[in-house]
N, C-alpha and C positions, 0 to 999 in steps of 0.2 A: 774307347777313344777316340779320338776327334783328330783324322788324318790328314795332312799337308803335304803337295808334292808338284814339282813343278815341271810342266810338262817342253819335251825338246821337239822343238816348230821347225817345220820345212821353210827353206827359203818362201819370200814371197807368201808367207803365211797371214789371212788377215782373219782373226778372229770373231769383230765384226760385219765380215762379208759371209764368212761361213753361215753364220749363226742366225744370219737377218736375211739369207742370199735363196731361201727356202721354209717352203711356212712350213717345215712340222714342228719350227721349234715355240707353236704358235697349236701343239696337237700338244696334251699331255700322254705319257707321262712329262710333256718336255715343260719347262715355266722359263721363259725370259720373262726376265725385269732386272732393272737398276742397276744392266751393266753381267747381270748373274745369271749363266744358266744353270736354270739345274735340272736332275733327269733323274729314275729312280730304276732298276735293273739286278734283281739277285741279288736282293737283301738289302742293297746301299743304295742311300736318297746323295747323288755327290749336285755337286757345288762347282761350279767350273768360271773362272772368271779372270781378269786382266789386271795387272798391277806392272804396271812400266810397259818396261816392251817384253815380258812376261806372266807365262798362261802357270796357269797352277788349279789344278783340282782338289777335292777336299770330300771330306764325306764323317760319319761317325761309323765307329764300327773295332771289329776286333784289328790285331795288326798286321795280323796272319792275311786279310784281304785289299793289301794296300797295293799288292800286284792287279789282283783284281778290278780294282779304280781306278787306277793308271791304263792297264788294255779297252775298260770301257772307255773312257775319255778319249784316250786313242784313236779309237773304232767310229764312234761318232763325230766326233770332228775328221775323219778321215787322213787321218797325221801320215801316211804311211802311202799315201797317191801320190807317186810323181804322179804333177801337172807340165814339169817344164819345156817340154815337147807344142803343150796345150800357149804356155804362153808368150814361149815363141813365133808360134803363128799369129795368136791374136796382136802381137809387135807388131809383124810385119805389114798391120794393117790400120790407115788412120784411125778410123772409128771404132777401133776394138783395144788401141792401147792400152786403156783407163781399165780395162780389165786382168796385164799384169800388171800392171803400177796401183793398181791396185787391193792387190792380191783375192780378186777373185776368185766365183768358179767348182769352190771346195761343196758341193753340196753338205749337209748337212746329212746323217741318217741315221736310222735306228739301232741298236745294239744285236739285234735279229733282221733274219731276214725276213725273217714270216713275219714280225711287226709291220719289217715296213711293207707287205705285200696289205693286211691288211689293212692297215690306213690309204695305203691308195685303193684299196675297191670301196673306201666309205669317201674317198674325190670323184666317182665317177661320175654322169649323170646328172648330180645335184648343184648347191650353194656350196660358199665353201663356211655359212655358217651350218648347212645341214650335217655337211664333212668334221666341225670341230664338232655338236651333239654328238654323231655317232660315238665318236672318237673318249668323247666324255666318258659316256655311258658305259663303253667299256671298259674302259679303266673304275668309273665308278662302281662301278657292278659285278666285275670279274678279278680287279686287280690285289695282286699279292700286300698287305701290308706291309713298308718298312716301320723302322722306328721312327719316331711322331705319326705314325697315323699315312703318312703317305703313299699313295700305292703305284702299284708297276701294270705294262702294258699286262693283258694277262696269256697265259698262256696257253699253248695245243688244245693243252687235257681240259682246264680249264670253260674252257672254249665249248669242246666237245662234247660237255655234260649239258648243255643245253640245249634245248629243243628249238624248231622255226619261230616258234609262236613264242618263243620270249623274243629274239631276236627282232620281231615285227613288234610286235609290245613292248619290250621295254626299252629298250635297244633306238629306237625307230628306223631299221635296216632297211623299212623295205624292199624291193626286189631284193636284196642282198642277202635275206636273211637263210635259206637254204644253202647259199653261197662258204656263207660261214661255217655252217653244221660242217655242210661238207667238205670242205678245207679241213680244217678243225682235228674231222676225222680221220683224214688222209695221214695229214702230218704227225699225227696221233700212232697211227694204228702202222704208222714208218714208211707208209705206199707214196708219200712227195716228200721230201728233200730239203724249203730251198733255202735254209743255210750252204746244202751245195755247188749253190747256183753263184755264190762268191767267189770260187774259187776252180770253176769249170771249165775244159780243156775243149769245150766246144764250142765253134763258132757261134758268133751276137747269130746268127740267122738263124741257125740249130738252137740257139737258147731261149729264142727266143718263141721258135713254134711248143719248147717245152712250156715254157710258162704261160702261152699263151693254153697250154691243154685246161690249166687249172679256171674253172666256170666261171663264167663275172669278168674275166681276163682279158680282153681285145686289146688293139692295135693301141691305145693311146696308154692304158693300165701295165704292156707289156713293155713300153718304151722307157716308159718312168721306171719300170723296174730296175731296165738294164742301167739307166744312169746311175742309182742308188749302187748298183752293182761295179760300175767303175767304164761300162761300156755308151759312147756318143752317136754311135750312129746314126741310132734313129730320134727321130723328131720328136717324139711324144703330143700331138700335136691335139687340145681340146677348145671348147670352146671360148677359155681366157690368151690361151697361145693367139689365135686367131683374130681375135679382137685384137691384140699389139700389135700383132704386124699388119692392119688396115691399117692402124691410126700414125703407125711406124714406114713407116716403108711404102704402101697402096693409097696415099690423100684417105684416108679411112671407107676407101672400097671396097666391098667382099672382093676377092677373087679364089679361083681353082686350089686348092693343094697343092696342087704340081707349083705355082707358084712360088710359093714360102718355097718347100724343096728344090726349089733350083735357084735361091737367094744362097743357099746355104750352103751348096751340096762341092765352092771348090774350097770350105776348114776339111771334105775329109769325115776321118772317124772322129773328129770331132765339133762337127755340124753341130747335133747335140745339142752341146754345153757352151756353142759360139751362141747360137739362138736363144738356150735362157736368159745365161750373160745381158746377152740383147735384149730379151722383153724386159728385165729386172731391172734395167740400168737407174729408169727410172725413180725405185721405191729408194734407191739408197741420194737418188737429186731431190726428190721432195721431202725426205727427211734432212736434209744438211739444210735449204733453206727452210723446217720450220722454223 
């Protein structure tokens, strides 16, 4: 049967900014087209969309899965994430008042921290096109099918069954290949629990150290993961962020990372999210002009 439910959204929620403000919407099992965000997880193929001022989620499946459907949609859209303090901080600065007005800053995430971890590893030291190819290959080769043939992101167990050669040859994962194997095996064996990071009582710095114990995860990847966990102390600087900062704030001239850190320091524990909104503002401006 087809299930459909209206989601309860927080104040200043923007479906458009939540979906398009983070590149995950462009990576399977996400798909975004014609205003509908599709996602596959736990045997359900979901579609989330806005109608009037309301946000709806629908899926085909047993009626007993309605709670799962709603919980998945709420999680990936981060509807329980309180950004009130962030919006008040942004509103105090002329350059960032648009953030609260537009409801930006609610970064799209996957249903599991494990999926976000593997996807983040796929973003390191490569182009976005290669990131997409690796994730497409992972989902296409190892993802479990749902009704209609759509596939979910592979489980740790499915990934642990493959060896390094598979990831090099079939997934085109390059140097990440042994890391995929090691991470999947460690999670399957219960030696690493990424899901525990979501509600960890560790300080942000301690949690960052724990995440960095995963091979292949450096400062950028750890700080990107922290943003998806709701912690924004780190900037998660990569080549794209640096280039955008040079263009916007340094007359297109390269500068030391310390200059970037100094620019956002006054925003305290929200500085990483201020930076992200600052660097992605033009995405929405360009789409508005198109």
